[in-house]
Every structure is written in structure tokens, then in C-alpha cells.
C-alpha positions in Angstrom: -83.4 -50.0 6.7 -80.5 -49.1 9.0 -78.5 -45.9 8.7 -74.8 -45.2 9.4 -73.2 -41.8 9.6 -69.6 -41.0 8.4 -67.7 -38.7 10.7 -65.5 -36.1 8.9 -61.9 -37.0 9.7 -60.1 -35.0 7.0 -59.7 -37.6 4.3 -62.2 -35.9 2.0 -60.9 -32.4 2.9 -63.8 -32.1 5.2 -61.9 -30.5 8.1 -60.1 -27.8 6.3 -60.4 -24.4 8.0 -61.0 -26.1 11.3 -58.1 -25.5 13.6 -56.2 -28.7 14.5 -57.1 -28.3 18.2 -60.8 -28.1 17.3 -60.9 -31.1 15.0 -61.3 -33.8 17.6 -64.0 -31.8 19.5 -65.8 -31.4 16.1 -65.7 -35.1 15.4 -66.7 -36.0 18.9 -69.7 -33.7 18.8 -70.9 -35.4 15.6 -70.2 -38.9 17.1 -72.3 -38.0 20.2 -75.0 -36.7 17.9 -75.2 -40.1 16.2 -75.1 -41.8 19.6 -78.2 -39.8 20.7 -80.0 -39.8 17.4 -81.6 -42.2 14.9 -78.4 -43.6 13.6 -77.5 -47.3 14.0 -73.8 -46.7 13.5 -71.0 -44.2 12.9 -68.1 -44.7 10.5 -64.6 -43.5 9.6 -62.4 -44.1 6.6 -59.1 -46.0 6.7 -56.9 -43.6 4.7 -53.7 -41.6 5.3 -53.7 -39.1 2.3 -56.5 -36.8 1.2 -58.7 -37.1 -1.9 -59.4 -36.2 -4.7 -55.6 -35.4 -4.6 -53.0 -35.8 -1.9 -52.5 -32.5 0.1 -50.8 -31.4 3.3 -54.2 -31.3 5.1 -54.9 -33.4 8.2 -56.2 -36.9 8.0 -56.9 -38.6 11.3 -56.1 -42.3 11.7 -59.0 -44.7 11.7 -58.4 -47.1 14.5 -57.2 -44.4 16.8 -60.5 -42.7 16.3 -62.3 -46.0 16.7 -60.8 -46.4 20.2 -61.6 -42.8 21.1 -65.2 -43.1 19.9 -65.5 -46.4 21.8 -64.7 -44.6 25.1 -66.8 -41.5 24.4 -70.1 -43.0 23.1 -72.5 -45.5 24.7 -74.8 -47.1 22.2 -74.1 -46.4 18.5 -72.1 -49.1 16.7 -68.6 -48.2 15.4 -67.2 -49.1 12.0 -64.6 -48.3 9.3 -65.4 -48.4 5.6 -63.1 -49.9 5.2 -59.8 -51.0 6.8 -57.2 -52.0 4.2 -55.9 -55.4 5.2 -52.3 -54.9 4.1 -51.9 -51.7 6.2 -51.6 -53.8 9.4 -50.6 -57.4 10.2 -54.0 -59.2 10.5 -53.2 -60.9 13.8 -52.3 -57.5 15.3 -55.4 -56.0 13.7 -57.5 -58.7 15.3 -56.0 -57.8 18.6 -56.7 -54.1 18.2 -60.3 -54.6 17.1 -60.9 -57.0 20.0 -59.6 -54.4 22.5 -61.8 -51.7 20.9 -64.8 -54.0 21.1 -64.2 -54.5 24.8 -63.8 -50.7 25.4 -67.0 -50.1 23.5 -69.0 -52.7 25.2 -69.3 -54.9 22.1 -70.1 -52.3 19.4 -67.4 -52.8 16.7 -68.1 -53.6 13.1 -65.1 -54.7 11.1 -65.1 -53.2 7.6 -62.3 -54.8 5.6 -61.1 -54.7 2.0 -58.1 -55.1 -0.2 -57.1 -51.4 -0.4 -56.8 -49.3 -3.5 -55.2 -45.8 -2.9 -51.8 -46.3 -4.6 -50.3 -43.0 -3.6 -50.6 -43.7 0.1 -49.5 -47.3 -0.2 -46.2 -46.3 -1.8 -45.7 -43.3 0.4 -46.0 -45.4 3.5 -43.6 -48.0 2.2 -46.2 -50.8 1.5 -45.4 -51.0 -2.2 -48.5 -51.5 -4.4 -48.8 -55.2 -5.2 -51.2 -56.3 -8.0 -54.9 -56.8 -7.2 -54.5 -60.6 -7.0 -52.0 -60.2 -4.1 -54.0 -57.6 -2.3 -57.1 -59.8 -2.5 -55.1 -62.8 -1.5 -54.0 -61.0 1.6 -57.6 -60.1 2.3 -58.7 -63.7 2.1 -55.9 -65.0 4.4 -56.2 -62.0 6.8 -60.0 -62.6 7.3 -59.3 -66.3 8.1 -56.8 -65.2 10.7 -59.2 -62.7 12.3 -62.1 -65.2 12.4 -59.9 -67.8 14.1 -58.6 -65.2 16.6 -62.1 -63.9 17.5 -63.7 -67.3 17.7 -61.0 -69.3 19.4 -58.6 -66.8 20.9 -55.7 -68.1 18.9 -54.8 -68.1 15.2 -52.5 -70.3 13.1 -52.1 -70.0 9.3 -49.3 -70.9 7.0 -50.5 -68.9 4.0 -48.9 -67.5 0.9 -48.9 -64.0 2.3 -49.3 -64.4 6.1 -47.8 -66.9 8.5 -48.9 -66.9 12.1 -48.4 -69.7 14.6 -50.3 -69.7 17.8 -51.1 -66.0 17.8 -53.0 -65.5 21.0 -55.8 -62.9 21.0 -57.2 -62.6 24.5 -59.5 -61.5 25.8 -62.0 -62.3 23.1 -64.3 -59.6 21.7 -67.4 -59.2 23.7 -69.6 -60.1 20.7 -70.5 -63.7 20.7 -68.8 -65.4 17.7 -66.6 -62.4 17.0 -66.8 -59.0 15.4 -69.2 -58.8 12.4 -67.2 -58.8 9.1 -68.1 -56.3 6.4 -66.3 -57.4 3.2 -66.2 -54.2 1.1 -65.8 -54.0 -2.6 -67.6 -55.2 -5.7 -64.9 -57.3 -7.5 -67.0 -60.0 -9.1 -64.6 -62.9 -9.4 -62.7 -62.6 -6.1 -64.0 -60.0 -3.6 -67.6 -61.1 -3.8 -66.5 -64.7 -3.5 -64.5 -63.8 -0.3 -67.7 -62.1 0.9 -69.8 -65.2 0.2 -67.3 -67.3 2.3 -66.8 -65.1 5.3 -69.0 -61.9 5.4 -71.8 -61.1 7.7 -72.2 -57.8 5.7 -71.2 -56.6 2.3 -70.7 -53.1 0.9 -70.7 -52.3 -2.8 -72.2 -50.2 -5.6 -75.2 -48.4 -4.4 -76.8 -47.4 -7.7 -79.9 -49.4 -8.6 -78.4 -51.1 -11.6 -75.0 -51.8 -10.0 -76.6 -52.9 -6.7 -78.9 -55.4 -8.4 -76.1 -56.8 -10.5 -73.6 -57.2 -7.7 -76.3 -58.8 -5.5 -76.9 -61.5 -8.2 -73.1 -62.1 -8.5 -73.0 -62.5 -4.7 -76.0 -64.8 -4.8 -74.2 -67.1 -7.3 -71.0 -67.2 -5.1 -73.1 -68.1 -2.1 -74.7 -71.0 -3.9 -71.2 -72.2 -4.9 -69.7 -72.0 -1.4 -72.8 -73.1 0.5 -73.7 -69.8 2.2 -77.3 -68.7 2.7 -77.4 -65.5 0.7 -80.3 -64.1 2.8 -78.1 -64.1 5.9 -75.7 -61.5 4.5 -76.7 -57.9 5.2 -76.0 -55.8 2.1 -75.0 -52.2 2.4 -73.9 -49.3 0.3 -72.4 -45.8 0.9 -74.2 -42.7 -0.1 -72.8 -39.2 -0.6 -75.7 -36.9 0.7 -76.5 -33.5 -0.7 -80.0 -32.8 0.6 -82.1 -29.6 0.3 -85.7 -28.5 0.7 -85.6 -27.7 -3.1 -83.3 -28.2 -6.0 -81.8 -24.8 -5.6 -80.7 -25.6 -2.0 -79.2 -28.9 -3.2 -77.2 -27.1 -5.8 -76.0 -24.6 -3.2 -74.7 -27.4 -1.1 -72.8 -28.8 -4.1 -71.3 -25.4 -5.0 -70.3 -24.9 -1.3 -68.5 -28.2 -1.4 -66.7 -27.3 -4.7 -65.6 -23.9 -3.3 -64.1 -25.6 -0.3 -62.1 -28.0 -2.4 -60.8 -25.6 -5.1 -58.0 -23.9 -3.0 -56.5 -27.3 -2.2 -57.0 -29.4 -5.4 -57.9 -26.8 -8.2 -60.9 -26.2 -10.3 -60.8 -29.3 -12.4 -60.4 -31.8 -9.6 -63.0 -30.0 -7.5 -65.6 -30.1 -10.3 -64.7 -33.8 -10.9 -65.4 -34.6 -7.2 -69.0 -33.4 -7.7 -69.4 -36.3 -10.2 -69.7 -38.6 -7.1 -72.9 -36.7 -6.2 -74.7 -35.6 -9.3 -77.4 -38.1 -10.3 -76.7 -40.4 -7.3 -79.4 -41.8 -5.0 -78.4 -39.6 -2.0 -78.8 -36.3 -3.8 -82.0 -34.3 -3.9 -84.9 -33.2 -1.8 -86.1 -35.5 1.0 -88.9 -36.8 -1.2 -86.5 -37.7 -4.0 -84.0 -39.4 -1.7 -86.8 -41.4 0.0 -88.0 -42.5 -3.4 -84.5 -43.5 -4.5 -83.8 -45.5 -1.3 -87.2 -47.1 -1.3 -86.5 -48.5 -4.7 -83.2 -49.8 -3.5 -84.8 -51.3 -0.4 -87.0 -53.3 -2.8 -83.9 -54.7 -4.4 -82.7 -55.8 -1.0 -80.7 -52.9 0.4 -80.5 -53.4 4.1 -78.1 -50.6 5.2 -77.2 -47.1 4.0 -74.0 -45.4 5.2 -74.3 -41.7 4.7 -71.6 -39.1 4.1 -72.5 -35.4 4.5 -69.5 -33.4 3.2 -70.4 -30.2 5.1 -71.0 -32.0 8.5 -68.0 -30.3 10.3 -69.4 -26.8 9.4 -73.1 -27.2 9.0 -75.5 -29.8 10.4 -78.6 -28.6 8.7 -78.4 -31.3 6.1 -78.1 -34.0 8.7 -81.0 -32.5 10.6 -83.2 -32.5 7.5 -82.2 -36.1 6.7 -82.9 -37.2 10.3 -86.3 -35.5 10.2 -87.6 -36.4 6.8 -85.8 -39.3 5.3 -84.9 -41.8 8.1 -88.4 -42.0 9.6 -89.8 -43.0 6.1 -87.4 -45.9 5.7 -86.7 -47.3 9.1 
């Protein structure tokens, strides 16, 4: 199993109380830790407004960070989970990603999805089209990116995007183009898009959800003629790790206390619902047991988020020491 590490960038209120001038050094230190450690990749989110509620706190832009990490690391792979297709013209995005791939020496992973955060869509003037349009844009945009990276030029007269002879040179360094991670578990459309184009997928990481989505993907692969076993399947995991259950609970309460001043008691408590009972929460032994069971279901790649990473790396250290070696 491969492991990726999310770098705190503010979206999940994970840089509050860090002075703005110290936020990039904090992110860079964690990126270099991943570069030197047991992590296959490091990741950012493509969002503009904070969760669980929009606030006035800093959120750093994903592709700007990708470029910065490309120039300041040497071996770890670089991804976003995931870029919203409609936030950038796909031909332009293909050009940006190709440039970052060259700066990085061929280490970019393209996480891409339809987008979902309505508040930031409307605030930035993108409207908020229905899911069928957002996913239609995803399908057409991926076609444009694949053409651009494979041939250096893209042409598409689509329903949502029209490009004619869009030149994307130089090509990415990675032969055949940048790996495409199609993110999302929509069973009728998103997973069919993944079956057609993806090298990697990213969806529900609970045992039941993972097994179900995998079978849906397998069916779409059979329909479109893709070898299901060639697609790497991944999931994201919120990590709250402790040497015992008391320490795990202390981490969760520390997270809640950090959120309360910005989003209130109810929303902060609700945010803990993304942790409690999930596979990435528990002692090292419990997390290894959870991920081992998922590996037997075909999980190839775990992308891990440590909410306290900007303030305290002891959880990352414990995970590196006692979880990753048991599963790699």
C-alpha cells in the first residue's frame, strides 16, 4: 500500500493561529518531511473557502502550492485531491499542470473532479450548475487534457468546452502524460468517467462503501472495455492516532477546541463525525487492522490527513513508525 500526506493549507481551518508569514514555512517544512520520509506523495485541496463553514481565515491556492512544492522538494510525488474542473479552463489547466510537471522533474498527479462546494462556486462567480453539467464538464475537460499531454495539441467541439488547436508545449515529462485521478463515487456518471479515462480513482474509504464502489467501477470497466485491475484505487483518511484510546480522544477534543471559535460548538462537534468510527482513527494496532482489511478489498493507496499537523507532528511520527511499515 502507498501512502500520501495532506499538507495543511487552511481549508480545514488547520492554519489558524499560525501567523500569515509563518504559514508557507510551516507547509514547506511538512512537505520536506514527506520528501524525506516514507510517504509516496503529498497532497493539497483545491478550495477557496474554509469548511465546515466559510470564514475569513486563510486558504492557500492549490496550483500555486503545487508549483512551490515542485521547486522545493526532490522525490515525493505531488497531487491535489481534487482539482475542480470548472474552476479553470481545461486547456489552461493542462498547460499549468504540464509546467509544474517539468519543474518537479515529472512528479505530478492530476486529481480531478466535478466540484461540489456551492458557496465558493457562487462567491467566485462560477454559478453552480446542476451535477449533470458539472460532470459533463469533467468528461470533456479530461478529454482535452489527455489530448494535450499525449499529443501537445487539443481540439474539442464539446457541449461545454470548445478548443481548437490548443498547443500545450512542452509536454509533461511523464511518458503518456500526467496520471489522472478521477475523484468521486457517483455511480452512474463519475465512476463511468473513471472507467474510461482514469489511471487512479478516489472514493469512499469505509469497508462497505469501498467494496460497493469498486464493484460499480468494475461493471463500468467491463462496459467500456477497460481492464479494471489496471486502475489504482485510493481513498482519503482523516487520521486521529494515539497510543491508547484516551490519547485518540484528546486529539479529537483538541481539534474541536480549535474549530469552535471560528464555526461554533455545533459545527465543530459535527466535524468530528468525519473521524469517529472511521478507519483512520484509533491506536496504531487498530488502524493497521482497519487498513489491512481494506487492502484485502483492493485498496492500493491511502491519502492521510492529520488535522493537527501544523502544530504537532507527534501523530504523523507515530503513524510513520507503527502503521506504514506494517502495510507497505
